[in-house]
FIBA-990645 format. One record per residue: residue in three letters; x, y, z of N, C-alpha, C in turn. Coordinates in steps of 0.001 Angstrom, whole numbers, plus 500000, padded with zeros to 6 digits. Atoms other than C-alpha are relative to their C-alpha. Example, Ala and Ser with C-alpha at 12.3 -4.5 7.8 and 13.67 -1.06 7.14 Angstrom:
% FIBA-990645
 residu    npx    npy    npz   capx   capy   capz    cpx    cpy    cpz
    ALA 500890 498810 500000 512300 495500 507800 500900 501200 500000
    SER 499180 498810 499940 513670 498940 507140 499230 501090 500730
END
This chain:
% FIBA-990645
 residu    npx    npy    npz   capx   capy   capz    cpx    cpy    cpz
    MET 501362 499540 500179 096732 169773 574310 500016 501115 498964
    SER 500080 498972 501037 095771 171820 571278 499318 501253 500559
    GLU 500640 498751 499569 094550 175407 571518 498489 499827 500099
    GLN 501451 500215 499990 091009 174348 570642 499577 499146 501207
    GLU 500307 500834 498834 091054 171635 573326 500107 500809 501294
    ALA 499835 499167 498813 092344 174120 575909 498833 500971 500155
    ILE 501147 499089 499944 089574 176559 575015 498756 499254 500475
    LEU 501181 500772 499608 086923 173847 575342 500051 499598 501474
    ILE 499866 500354 498591 088271 172659 578715 499793 501238 500863
    SER 500185 498752 499269 088405 176265 579881 498521 500381 500075
    ILE 501438 499708 500014 084771 176777 578851 499260 499064 500946
    ILE 500628 500963 499084 083761 173596 580683 500255 500410 501439
    LEU 499703 499554 498637 085547 174826 583805 499184 501220 500381
    ASN 500777 498797 499713 083852 178209 583574 498540 499665 500266
    MET 501411 500356 499819 080400 176660 583200 499794 499186 501278
    ALA 500173 500871 498840 080933 174063 585921 500336 500702 501310
    VAL 499591 499322 498768 082728 176256 588474 499088 501189 500284
    ASP 500787 498785 499791 080844 179531 588002 498513 499779 499810
    GLY 501403 500218 500305 077606 178283 586538 499341 498941 500857
    LYS 500530 501073 499151 077248 175385 588968 499042 499120 499210
    CYS 500817 500801 500914 075946 173179 586144 499404 498773 500684
    ASP 500672 501219 499547 073493 170397 586874 500418 498874 499060
    LEU 499452 501060 500838 075327 167345 585575 499061 498812 499872
    SER 500903 501147 500007 072400 165001 586173 499297 499813 498653
    HIS 500660 500090 501298 071009 165745 582701 500948 499572 498883
    LEU 499013 500403 500996 074210 164766 580909 500116 498485 499963
    SER 499749 501441 500059 075121 161300 579726 501028 499657 501079
    PRO 499064 500374 498936 077071 159359 582363 501473 500230 499631
    ASN 498603 499809 500407 080297 159506 580343 500391 501471 499974
    VAL 499718 498559 500044 080091 163262 579783 500046 500558 501424
    ALA 500015 499546 498603 079178 163869 583436 501280 499577 500715
    ALA 498767 500488 499377 082143 161736 584540 501207 500820 499543
    PHE 498902 499175 500512 084474 163757 582283 500006 501366 500692
    VAL 500093 498680 499360 083223 167068 583707 500367 499890 501478
    GLU 499668 500185 498586 083440 165746 587276 501503 499796 500192
    GLY 498552 500197 499928 087010 164556 586656 500761 501286 499754
    THR 499373 498706 500287 087926 167937 585172 499901 500907 501221
    LEU 500171 499189 498789 086496 169658 588258 500886 499507 501141
    GLU 499122 500548 498958 088372 167308 590592 501433 500459 499786
    ASP 498649 499538 500311 091620 168146 588822 500147 501484 500314
    TYR 499960 498556 499761 090802 171855 589014 500071 500295 501499
    TYR 500062 499710 498569 089949 171802 592732 501186 499446 500783
    GLN 498803 500498 499323 093069 169801 593635 501052 501090 500105
    ASP 499033 498905 499978 095146 172849 592784 499480 501166 499169
    PRO 500595 498902 500779 093033 175857 591699 501007 501066 499563
    GLU 499003 498980 500374 096023 178217 591726 500797 499551 498787
    ASP 499232 500533 501112 097949 175958 589371 499155 499922 498730
    ASN 500900 500143 501142 094909 175530 587109 499324 501305 499597
    GLU 500609 498701 500290 093997 179216 587056 500228 500434 498550
    LEU 499717 499631 501396 095684 179729 583675 499062 499281 499045
    LEU 500932 500741 500855 093546 176998 582129 498590 500551 500148
    TYR 501329 499438 499760 090423 178456 583740 499795 501270 499165
    TRP 500116 498714 500694 091093 181885 582176 500385 499937 498524
    TYR 499503 500117 501365 092394 180555 578849 498957 500422 498963
    ALA 501042 499641 500970 089083 180898 576993 499726 501503 500020
    HIS 500227 498555 499900 088558 184443 578293 501035 500764 499181
    GLN 498916 499280 500664 091932 185544 577011 500074 499675 498501
    SER 499883 500411 501404 091929 183550 573763 498874 500543 499137
    LEU 501167 499589 500783 088466 184644 572690 499691 501496 500126
    GLU 500246 498582 499715 088727 188268 573835 499887 500855 498738
    ASN 499973 499140 501179 089539 189810 570465 499649 499266 498708
    VAL 500381 500789 501161 088040 187218 568130 498599 500413 499544
    SER 501304 499654 500553 085189 188171 565838 498999 498868 500289
    LYS 501019 501013 499711 081956 186376 566801 499722 499126 498783
    ARG 500221 500784 501233 081604 185260 563172 501043 498900 499848
    LYS 498935 500989 500115 084922 183418 563381 499834 498866 500999
    LEU 500166 501020 498978 083747 181428 566393 499096 498869 499558
    HIS 500970 501023 500415 081130 179480 564488 500472 499240 498800
END
């Protein structure tokens, strides 16, 4: 998994776990991907904690201009 992919998965986890996203408005394929990601996360949250926090740590000292 590339760094960019890890950041995106981490963001998805943050939005889905903490934000309790409503997946009913997403396309079925996207919703299925997010649901599968959550299933993987909840199977072993301690093991997946590093991925959950990856975006926080990776984006901590990055200029907002560089993110776009």
